[in-house]
N, C-alpha and C positions, 0 to 999 in steps of 0.2 A: 161216356161217364162225365158228370159235372166236375168242375174244379174242386168243389168242396168234398165230393166223394173220393177223388184222387188223393186229396189231403188226408182224409180219414184212412184210406188204405195204407198209405205210406207210414203214418204215425202209429197205426195199430200194430204193424209188424215190429216197429221199434219198441213199442210197449210190451209186446209179447216176449221179446228178447230180454228186456229188463226184468219182467216177471220170472222168466226162466232162471236167471241168475239168482234171484231171491228164493226160488223154489229149491235150487241146489243147496243153498245155505240151510233152509228150513229142514230139508230132508236129512241134513247131517252127513254129508258125504265123508267117507272115512279116509281122509288124507292124513298123512303122517304128521304128528305134532312133535317137531324136533326140539322145541323148547317148552319146558313146563314150569320153570321156576321164575319166569320174568314178572316184573312189576311194571304195570303201565298206568300212568296218570293221565286223566282227562279233565281239562278245565273248560267249562262251557259258559258262554255269556250272552250270545246273540240269539235272535229269533223269538217267536211266540212260544208259549208254554207247550202247545201241541207239537210244534216243530222240534223243540228240544227233546220232548218225550219220544218222538218218533226216531230222532237220531240216536238217542240212548238205547231204545229198543233194538235198533239195527245192530248197534255195537254189541249188545248182550247176546243177540242171536249168533253173531260171528264168534264171540268169546265162548259160546257153549261148546264149540269144537276144540277149545283149549281149556279144559276144566281145571288144570293146575296153575293157570296164570292168575296173578293177583291184579285186580282192577280197582283203581282209586278214582272216585268221581267227585267233582266239586262244581257247583253252579253258582256263578257270581251275580246272576240276576241283573245283567246289564251294567254292573259297576266295574269300571276298569281297575280302580285302585284295589278293590276287593279281589279281583282276578289275579293281580300281581302278587298279593299276599298269599293266595291259595297256591300259586305256582311255587313260591319260595318254600312253603311248608312241604309240598310234594318233594322238592329237591332235598330238604332236610330228612324226609322219610326214606330217601334213597330209591327213587324210581329209575328203571332201566331205560324208559322211553316216555316222552311227553307228547300228548296230543292236545292241541289248544285251538279253540274256536274264538279268536280275539274279537272283543267288542269294538275296539278302535285300534287303528294301525300304530300311531305314534306312541301312545302310553305303554303298549305291550312290546314294543320293539326291544327295549333294553333287557327285559327279563328273558325274552326269547334268545337274544344274542348271548346273554350270560349262560343260559342252559346249553346252547350249542357249543360255546367255547369250552365248556367243561367236559365235552366229549359225549354228552347225552343226546341221542337223536331226537329231533323235534319234527312233528307232523302238524302242519297248519291246515285247518279246515275252513272252507268257505271264504274267509277274508285273509289276505296276506298282511304282514307287517311292513314297516318302512325299510326293511333291510333284507338282503338276499341270504342272510345267515340262517337257514333252516334246512332240514334234511329232505322233506317232501311236502308237496301241496296237494290237497284233495278238495275239489269244489266244482260246482256247476259253472258254466260259461254264461254269465248274466247277459252279455251282448247277444248270444245265440238265442237265449230264452226270449229276450225282447223282440228280436227279429222274427222268431217263430210266431209270437203273438201278433206282430204286424202283418205277416203273411196270412195268418189264419183270419184276422179281421178283414183283410182285403178280399180273401176268398169268400168269407161270410157275407160281405156287402156286395159281392159281385162287381167290385171296382168302382162303386159310387156310394157316397154318403158322408156323414159327419161323425167325427170321433173326438171324445174327451179322454184325456190321460190323467189318472190319479197316481202321482209319483210318491216315492218314499221320502226319507229324511233328506233335506237339502244338503248337498255336498257329499253324501255317502256314495261310495263307489258302486254298490249294486243299483242304486237309483239312477246314477249317471249312465252306467252301461246299459241298463234295460231301456232307458229312454232313447239312447243312441241306436240300439238295435231295433226298437219299435219304429223309429223314424225311417231307418234304412229298409225295414220290411214293407213299409207303405210307400216307399219312394216310386215304385213302378206303377202305383195306382194314382194317376194324376187327378182323378175326379174325387178322391177321398181327401177331406180336409180335417186337420186336427184343430178344432175350433177353440180349445182351451186346455191348459195344463195347470194342475194344482198340486200342492204337496199335502199328503195325508199323514206324514211322519210315521208310516207303517201301522198306525192305530185307527181303529174303526171310528171312534168318536171324533178324532181330528178330521178324518175324511168326510164324515157326515156334515161337520161344521163348514168345511170349505165348499162342499157340493151345494149345501143350502144357500151359500152366498152367491153362487152362480146358477141359481135355479132356472132363469130364462134360457141359459145356454144349454143345459142338459135336456130341456124339453125338446130341442131340435136335434139332439144327438141320436145317432143310430146305434153306436157302439161306445161303451165306456170301458177302458182298459185300466184296471187297478193293478199295482205292482205286487200285491199279495192278496190272498183270499180273504183276510180279515177286512181290508179296506173294500174288497169286492162285496162282502156281506153288507157293510155300511152303505155302499152305493145302492144295493137293491132296496134297503130300507128307506133311503131318501126317495127313490123312484116310486115306491109304494105309497110313501107319504104324500107325494104330489100327484099320485094317480097317473103316472106316466107309464104307458104300456107299450110293448113292442121294442123297447131299447134292450140290446144285447149287453150283458155284463161278462167281461173276461177277467180272470184272476191268475195268480201265480202261487204255486206250492203243491196243490192236489194231494194234501196229506190224508192218510187213512184215519179211521176212527171217528168217534163222536165229535161233531163240530168241525171236521176237517173238510178240505176241498172236495174230496171224493163224495162225501155225503151231500155237500151243497150242489154239486153237479147232478147227482142222482135225484135230488129233490127239486131240481130245476130252479133253485134259488139263484144260481149263476149259470150262465150258458156253457162256459168252458173254463178250464184251468190248465196252465202250463206246469207240467210236473217238474218240481224243483227238488232233485234228489239231495238228501241230507249228507250223504257221503260217509255215514257211520260205518257201514259194512266195509267200504273200500279203505277207510282209515285203518281199521283193525287188520285187514288183509295186508296192507302195505307195512304196518307196524311189524308183523311177524316175519315178513320178507326181510326187513331191515335187521331184526334181531337175530334171524337165522343166517345172516350173511348171504342172502340170495339176491339176485338181480331185481331191481325195482325201478319204476319210473319216477323221476323227481316231480314232474308236473302231471297230475292226474285230473283231467277235465271230464266231468260226468255228462252223459247224454241225457236229453230230455224228451218229452212227448206231450202232445195235446190231449187232455182228457175232456171229452164232451159226452153227449148222450149216446154217441155211437159205440163208445168203448168203456163207459164208466162201469157198467154192470160186470164186464169181464174183469176189470181191475179190482172191483170189490170182491168178486169171487176168489180171485188169486190171493188177495191179501187175507181173506178169511181163512183160506186153506193154509197159507203160511203161518198165521197165528195159531191155528189148530195144531199144526205139526210142531211148532215151537213149544207149545204146552206139552205135547207128547215127549219131546226131547227132554224138557225140564223134569217131567215125571220120571223118565227113565234114568236121568242123572241122579235124581233123588234116591231111586232104588239102588242104583250102583253104589252110591255113597254109603247107604245103609249096609249093603253087602261087604263093602270094603272095610267098614268099621268092625263088622262081625269078624271078618277074616283077620284084621289087624289085632283084635283082642285075643282071638284064639292063638295067633302066632306069638303074641306076647306071653301068654300063659305057657306055651310050649317052650319058648326060649328061657323063661324063668325057671321052669322045672329042670331043663338040661343044665343051665348054669348053676343051679343050686346043687345038683348032683356032682358036677365037676368040682365046684368049690368045696363041697364036703370032703371029697377024696383028697384034694390038694391041701386043705387046711388040716386034715387028719395027719397027713404025712409031715407037714410042716410042724405041727404040734409035737409029734414024736421027735423030730430032728432037733427042734429048739429045746426040748426037755433035756436031751443029751448034751447039747451045747451049753445050756444054762448051768449044768453041773460043772463043766469045765471052766466057764466064766466065773462062777462063784469062787472057785478055788484060786483063780488068777487074781480076782478082785481082792480077796482076803490078803494075798501076799502083797499086792500093791498098796492096800490100805495101811498095812504095817510099815511099808517103806515111806508112804506119805506122812504118817505120824512122826517117824524119825526125822524126816526132812523139815516138818513144821517145827519140831522142837529145836532143830539146829537153826532155823530161820529166826525163831524167837530169841534165841541166844545171840545170834549175830546182830539182830536188830537192836537189842539192848546195848551191845558193844558199840554199834554204829551211832546210836543216840548219845552215848557218853562221849564218843570221839567228836561228834558234831557239836555238842554243847561245849566241849573243851575248845574247839576251833572258834566258835562264836564268842566264847568268853575271852579268848586271846584277841580276837578281832576287836571286841569292845575295849579291852584294856589298852591295846596298842593305839587305838583311835584316841583314847583319853590321853595317852602318853604323848601323842603328837602335839597336844595343846601346850605342854610345857615348853618344848623348844620353840614353838611358834611364838609363845609369849615372850621368851627370851630374845627372839629375833625382833619382834614387833616393838617392844619397849625401847631398845637401843636405837632402832631406826627412827622412831618418833623423836627421841632425844636429839639425834644428829640432824633431823629435818628442822628442828627448832633452832639449831646453831647456824647463824647467818654466814659465818666463814665457810663452814662445810657445805652450805647450800650453794655458795658461789663456785665451789670446786666440783662437787658431785651431786648437786641438787636433783638433776634429772634421773640419775641412777638410783638415788635414794627413793624417789617417788615411784620408780618402777618396782623396786624391792617391796615398798610399803603396799602397793596395790596388789601384788601377787601373793604376799603373806596373807592379806585378808581373803583373797580368793581361795587359798589353800585352807584357811580356817573355816570358811563357809562349807567347803566340801567335807571336811572332817566333822563339822557339826551335823550336816545332813546324814552322814553315815551313822553317827551315834544315835540320832533321833530315829532313824529308820530301824536300827537294831532294836531299840527299846519298844517300838510299836509292833514290828513284825514278829519278833521272837519272844520278847519279855511280856507281851500283852499289857503294855503300859496303861495304868489307870489314870483317868483325867480328873483334874480338880476344877469343877465348874462353879461359877458364881454368876449372879445376874448383873449385866452391864449394858450400857447404851452402846450398841454396836455401831451406830452412825458416828458417834464421837470417836470411838475406837478406830474406825477406818479413816476418819479425817486426820487423826494424829499420824497414822502411818503414811498417808498421802503427803503430809507436810514434810516428811523425811526425804521424799523424792522430788520436791518442788524445785530445789536448786538445780538438780541435774536436768529436769524438764525445761526450766527457763533458759539454761545455757544453749539448748537445742531448739528453742522456740516451740516446744510441744505443749499443747493445752492439756493439763492434768486437772480434772475437776471431779467434784462429788455432787450428785443429784439425789434428793430424797424429798418426798412430800411431807414426811414427818421428821422432825428434828430429834426425836427420841424413840428408839425401838429397843425394848429390853429383851435381851436374849441370854440364855444360860450357856456359857462357854468357858473354856480354859484360856485365859489371856496369854499364857506363856506358850501355848501351842498354836492357837488359831492365827496369831500374828504371822507365823511362818507361811501360812497359806497366802495371806495378802502380800507379804514381802516377795514371795516367789513369783506370783502371777503378775504383780505390778512391775517388778524388775524385768521379767520377760517381755512385758508389753513395751517398756522403754527401750529394751535392747533391739526389738524387731520393728520399731516404729521409726520412720524416717524423720528428719528434721522438719519442723513446721507441721507435725502431725497432731493427732488428737487421741487422748485416753480419757475415758469417762467411767466412774464408779457410781452405779445407781442402785437404789433400794426400792423394793415394791412388796407391799403386804399382799398375801394371797388369801383366798377364801378358805383354804384348808388349814388355817391357823399356823402358817409358816411365812417366812420372808425370803424373797429372792434377792441375791446380791450379784449384779452383773458387772463384770469388768471388761469393757469393750475398747478396742483400739482399731485404727485404720492402717495397720502396718502391712507387712508383706504377706501375712496369712500362711496357711498350710495346705498341702495337697490332701485329698480324701484318705489316701493310704496312711499318711502321717497322723491325721486326726483320729483314726481308729485305734492307734497304738500309743497315743501321747501320754497316757497315764500308766503305761507299763514301766516297771523298774529297769533302769539302765538303757531305756530305749532312746535313741537319737535318730533324727531324720537323716536319710541318706544325703550326703553332700551338704550337711548342715554346717553353718559357719558360727554357730552359737558358742561352741567351746564348752558346753556344760557337761555335767556328769550323768544326766539322765535320771537323777534321783529326785529333783525338786518337785516335779508335778506328781510323781508316784507318792512321795511323802505327803504332799498336800491332800491327795485323795484319801490316804489312810487317816490323816488328822480329821478331815470332814466326816469320814465314816465313824470314827470314835465319837463324834458329836451327833450320831444318828442322822446325819444329813446326806446330801448328794451333791456332786459337782459334775457338770457337763460342759462340753466345748462345741462351738459351732465356728467354722472357719472356711474361708474361700480364698484361694490363692490370689494375691495382689489386692484383695479388698478388705482384709482385716480379720480379727479373731475376737470372739466373745466367750469368756468363761462365766458360767452361771452357777453360783453356790446357793443351795436351798437348805435353810436351817429351820428346825421346828421351834415354835414359841412355847414358853412354859418349861416345866422341868419333869413332867410325868414320864417322858420317854427315857430318862436316865436311870430310874430305879432308886430305891432307898439306899443302896450301897454307896453310890457316888455322892449322894446328898450329904453324907457325913463329912466330906472333904471339900467343902465350899470355901473355906477360909484359906486363901493363898495370897502371897505377895507378888505383885507384878514387877519384874526386873525393869531396869531403865530402858525405855524405848529407844533412846538415841544410840545407846551402846549396841542394842540388838540390830538396829538398822544399818550400822556401819559396814557389816560384812556383806550387805547387799548393795549399798549405795556406792561403796568404794570401787566395786567391780564395774560400775557404770561410768566411772570417770573417763574422760577422754584419754586416748592412748598417749603415753609419754613420748614426745617427739625428741629424738636425739640427733637430728640432721646436722651435719657439719656445714656451717655456712661457707666455709672455705671451698667446699666442693661446688657450691652453686656459683659463687663469684670468682673462683680461681681458674686456673688453666684447665682446659679439657684433658681428660684421661685418655691414654692410648687404647686400653681395652675397656669393654663394657660387660656388665653382668646384669641379667634379669632375675629378680627375686620374686617368687610367687608364694605368698604366705597369707592365710586368712586371719592370723592373730596379729592385730595391729602393733602390739608392743614388741613382739618378736621381729616383725617386719621392720619397725623403726630401729631396733637394736642392730640388726644386720646391716641396714643401710648406713648407720653411723659408723660401724666398725669397718666395713668394706669400702665405704665412700672415700676414705683417705687415699686409696690406691687406684680404685676403678670408677668408671662412670656407671651409675646405678639406674636401672629401670625397675619399676615395681608393678605388681598385679595382685589382687586379693582373691581371685578365683581362677579355676582352670580354663574357663572359656576366654576371659580377658587375657590370661597368660598366653594362650595360643595365638590370639590376635596380635599381642605385643611382640611375640617372637617373629611373626611374619612381617610386622611393620619395622621393627628395630634391627633384627638379625644380630643379636648380641654375640659376644665371644664365648659366653658361658651362661648356663641357667642353673639356679638353685631353686628347688621346688619342694613344698610339703607334699606328702602322699595323700592325706585326707583333705580334700578341697571341695568347696561348693561348685556345682556345675559340672565339673569333670575332675576325676581323681588324678593325682600326679602320675600314676603308672599309665593310665590311659593317655594322658598328655605326652608322656615320653614315647609311647609307641607311635602316636600320630606324628611327632616331630622327627623321629628317627627313620620313619618310612616315607618321608617327604623329601624329594631331591633338593628343595630349597633350604631345608634346615637340618638335614641329616648329619652335617659336619659339626654341629654345635655340641660340645660336651654338656652333660646334664648330671647334676648331683641331687639325689633325693634325700630329704630330711624327714624322719618319721619317728613316732613313738612305738611303732610295731617292730620290736627288736628280736623276735625269734629267728632262729637260723632259717627256717622255712620261708619266713616273710622276707628276709634279706636275699635269699636265693631267688624268690619271685621278683624282687625289685631289679636284680641284675639281669634276670631273664627278659625283663621288659626293655632291655638295651640301655639301662642307665649306666653312666660311666663310673659312678660312685654311689654308695648307699650308707648314709651316716645316721646312727640311732640317737635320738634325744634321750636325756640331756647330753649335749656334745661339748667337746673342748674346742673353743674358738680357734686356737692355734692350729689344731688338727684340721679344722675346716679350711683355714686360710692356706695351709700347706697343700691341701688337696686341690684348692682352686689354682694356686700358682703352678702346681705340677701339670694339671690338665691344660692350662693355657700355654705353658712352656712346650709341652708335647705338640700342641697344634702349631706353634711357631716353628718348631724343628721340622715338621712336615712341610711347611711352606718353603723353608730354605732348601730342603732336599729336592722338592719338585721343581722350583724355579731355577735351580742351578744345574739341572741335568738336561741334556739334549734329548735323550731317548725316552719316550713316554712309557716304554715297557718296564722301566726300572723304578717307577714311582712307588715309594713305600706307603701306601694308603691303608689305614687300619680298618676302615669301614667299607663294606662291599658297595653300598650305594654311592659313597663318595668316590670310590675308585671308578665305578661305572661312569659317573658324571665327568671326572677328569679325563678318562679315556675318550669319551665321546667328544668332549670339548677340544682336547688336543688333536684328535683325529680330524675333526672338521677344520681346524686351523691349518694342519699340515697339508690337507687336500687343497686348500685355497691359498697357499702362500704365493703362488704365481699370479693370482688375481688381484690386480692393483685396485679394483673397485669393491673388493670384499669388505663387508660392513658388519657391525654388531647385530643389525636387524636380521641378517641372514642366519647368524648363529642362533638367535632367539627362536626363529622359525623352525630350524632343524632340531634343536634340543627340546623345544616345547615349553619354555618359561618366558616370563615377561622381561623386559629390558632391565628394569630396576632390580629384579630378583637375580638376574644373571650377573650384574655388576656386583651385588652384595656377595653372592656365592663365590665368585672368582676372587674377590678381595679377601674373603674369609679364608679360603683354601690356599691361595697363592701369594697373598700379601701385595698384589700389584693390580693395576687397572688392566682392562682387556686390551686396550690399544698398546700399552707398554709390553704386555705379554706377546702380542702379535709381532711387534717391531723386534723384540728380543729374539723370537723364533726365526724371523727372516734373516737377521744379522748372523745368527749362529749357523743357519743353513748356508748362507753366503760364504762364511768363513770355512765351512766344511768343503764346499765346492771349490774354493780357491786353493785349498790345501791338497785335495785328493783328485780333482777332475781337471781336464785340460780345456775347459770352456773359456772363451774370451770374456773379459770383464763386462763388455756391453751385453753379451748374451746372459751372463749370470744376473745382471741388473734386472732383466725382465723375468728371469726364472724365479726370483724371490719377491716379485711384486712391486718393484720401484718403477716410477714413471720415466725417469731419465738417469743416465750414468752419472751426471754431475750431482744430482740429488743423492744418489746412492753413495757416491764417494764422500759427500759431506757428512751423511749420517754415520757411515762406517768409521770415518776418522774421529768423529765425536765420541764414538763408543770405544774404539780400540787404540786411538792415538796415532794412527797412520792410515794412509789411503789404501784402497784395495790392491793397487799395483805394487806399492811398497811392501804390503803384507805378503803378496805372492813371491816377490823377489827374496824376502827374508826366508821364507819356507824352502825355496829352491836352493839357497846357499847354506842352509843349516843341515 
């Protein structure tokens, strides 16, 4: 048998096996379909139109065995970007498994990895991506196909001749693998030469162009191997063009159908074609193995066979038979579908009839039941309706009484607020008279200024309460008139210029137009400007900036923006800033929470709006929008436009006076005089009250100050005062929180704390004492009572020191605080254990107790009234005295037992303390 005949025999057997598998599929073997509701997506991009159609036909043949599976198909037509978008859409549609035939490896790697990482199985056909993140691979071995072509060409030429190779796209993996396999297949035929290699880019026209360029070479070629049947067809056309006969043409694909490789071989257009299986059937089979949780091969390499004149007719017959059987299967599926629809419709009708009968019986019974129940309910509802009518009449009566009582309370509130003005006036006028008296100013000028400032502050609060009552409950009518609002704002700004200049704050007005006529009530709208500008000055640091700007808008209105670069507000405070009585948590403003609420009500009466924008530590901007013209007020208000504006300077006083610098009452004698024995830390955010307490307590004690809870905590750790006086409501940290922190810290737990607060209810006082405060004093307080409390607490602490330092036994120390007692017990125990150690140092105590050296010194000084070294020496001498009196040790041994280095040194120290030497003391005790 010749070499070529052996080749035919071998490959025909392989071909028959492949056809056998395809026959099994076409025959529709009745294997169990375990999954029927799966959705499979297939994105195709590579190969010729015929190759892609063949792959799709194979998939549909296999899918015919799974009639309930849903198949989504998309063809990207060689465009990688389009293929990525198609896969994304399939993922959005919710596929259970993705089959992809990637056009290029790198561009498709990302979307394949993303699909795999989502837990969706991915089957890659023909070409792999640049990543190993896929579930299975199905494809032919391009190297083996190339090698098969080389071996077939060698057998065809009987080991001698010239060969030309027409390769695919440069750099593509199929072209590289087929070329390498073809070379290896010809390697054993030493007399066969590959005279030239060209690239046809998988296209017929490109192959023809390149072959025409090397026409002299192909004239001497015995075999031309093209990497696909399309380029093989182009090769035959070039050979016919140049009338070259006898040259064998080999291709790759051997696809069935019109224009496929099988037809080319049968018509002898090409001599042979290497069967390149599409893998469509195998991909579907692998897909259902994966979805049904069955075992499957991750790498599925498909076998190939050479198709030539010896077996082409058999292959065509098998494919025709498969196609015919596939059509029979599809026809049968169509009939089954029709029968299933008929069955489903009949089943539906039967179900509807049965359900209707059941529902009729059920509804009939329910109707009768509810008829009886309805009679009972109607009787019950009638009784309840009568009861509700009686309750409604009672509520109407009670509401009328409550309305009368509320009105009476509001009227009392208004009257008492008006009454406040009379005593305030009687206080203010005499104070101003005394302030103008030079002699009184020399004696009590600072105190008079403090009274004057706080009288105006109280007057401002009373005015705000009265105005708010008028607007909120009396529905106050406003008296508007046309005025130049720019000049109006400039006059108000002038009232604040002196205060701004003292703090080097730039307070300016900016407007493109010097005259903007707006209808407004001059005696109401000024309060809005006064409130906002006063707040801006209050919350802007020295050397800051405040700007009032005007801007006309296209909607026939004007925007007035008041902007500062002060401390700003947190978002949660900005959201509630216009609510009545609202104050930011830990705010140090000391306001009533009515100013901005009143401002918003006044702007609303003018049919305008007010907004705020703020960022912490970057500043705040209030924007007021007022409509131009007077149409928005209505005819009723137009009748009251004649009104007299009160004196601006008098109205400004109640706002400007509150911005004055705190009255300083510091006693110069405290600064330049002798140091005080005890120290007090005062934590208060109101500058006037802080200065007042400093002045009054500074005559007796050394004073330290802090204006917020955080700095107060730091000052306590730094100064370790003998006593702390703190307000409860503080910025940064409340006084109660501060007390808990200090009383639970071993460094500061011994310090007495007095809380001052306006929260005077019994529950609030109990809460303050529960926070471990030593005293809780309600504002307004009597200073003598505060001073007596301070003296008593400091005296108690001094008594504690005397008891502790005078007693030998640490177990009898009368310590009132558990944390202080623990500290003193630990400290005394450490000292007692180390009395015999002459090298014992303070650093060892710090390490054992767990505090710093300076904190240990301060703590011991505060609790014991002596230094650490004095305490240790005193303990050693007392123990020595005890040993001399009660034990029979020699003096030299006692010397080392109490930590002294030499008996002479011990004798010297003992005599300095007790007036006699150790030996003299021992003799006295023995004779007594």
